[in-house]
N, C-alpha and C positions, 0 to 999 in steps of 0.2 A: 504495499500502501504505500509505504512511503517513498517507491522506487516512481511511481504510481504517479502523483504527488507532486517529484520533484520534477519528472518527464513530465507535465503538464505547462511548471510554473515554468520551463528553461520553451518550453513553446511560447507563454503567452510570450514569456518581454523578444522574442524576437521578432513576434506578426506584429507587437502594438507597435514600435517605429516605425516602421513599413508606413503602416494605418494613417497617423500621423504628416506623413511627410507626405503624402501622396497633395497632389496637386490641386486648388483649387482654379477653375477653369471660365469663364466664359466665352460664349461666341454668341456673333449674329454676324448675319452678311442685310446690307444697305445697298437698295439702287439707288448711287449717285451717275448722274450723265448719264444714264443706261445701260450702267453697264453693273453687275454686281462686285463690290466692292465686299470681302467677307474682316472681322476685325477682332481679333483674340483680346482679351485677358489672364494668365494666370501667376494666381501672386506666387510668387519661386524661393519663397524663403517666411523668417520672425518675421512676423512686430518691431520696433522698434518706434519706443518713446523717444521723445528730443528733450521731456525731462521740463519738454512749456504743455500748453495745451494739443500736441499733434506729435501723430501717430504715422510715421514713418514707416509707408507699405511696397516692401522689393516686387518686381513684376519682369512680363515679359510681355510685350505684346508685338502682338503678327498681326497687320495687314495685310492681302494682296486680294486682287483686279487684274483679267484676263490678260493687262499689259503688264504684269512687272506684283515683289511685292517687296513684302519690311519685316526687318523683325525688331526691335532693341528691349533692352534694361534699363528698364529706371526708374529711378523709388520716388515715388508719392505720394506728399504729404497731404493731411486725411487732415480734420477734428476728431479729437479725442473724445470714446467716452457718448458722443451720439448719436443720434437712435440712424442715420444715415446724410458724409460728410458725403461733398464732394468738389469737383476739382476740375480742370479745363484745360486740358486738352490743342494741339491743333494740327494739325497734318499735310504735310509739299503733296498731293498729290499724283505733280512731279512724278516721284519717285514707281506710279501705278501704274506708271502709262498714262495717267489723265489730264486736267488744267484745273485750277482756282484751290485751294487752301482749308481741308472740313474742322471744323472744327471742335472737339466730343466733347463736354458733358458726363461726369463717368464720375457713380456715383459708389464709395462706397457701405455693406450694410450687411453684419452676417458672414464676413468671412469672407467676400467675392465680392470685387473688382466687375464691376456691371455697364453699360452703353445705354446711359438716358436719356442723352441728346444729341443731334445733328447738324452741324448751322454749315453751308457750302455758302463760300462768297469764290469772289465775287461776281456781285445782285441777293449775300443773303436770302437762298432760298436753305426751308428749314426741311433737311430731306429726315428727318427724327422726331 
């Protein structure tokens, strides 16, 4: 019985870190100038406090369209302790083979970074 308990504890200890390390991702496809643009955000590490009311969320952002793709790592600064906290990012669409800039509103809530809004400039065209 003691051996079974020991094996169970060892198995539990080795599987919990793998589950805890699972990456939290969101993905969405928008229609921009008639082209599908897929945007994904994955949290890639532990959140860090800045010692202020901010929390740093490390993410890998992936953007793809028929004309190209882009992947970049960044650290987004959200307000700590809020139900939903938002930040703005800009994406130069030339890197995806399109024209203009997509201004993105990102929301952090419940351990996920999600695309909440998108505005295309020039023209201030609401995409989402």
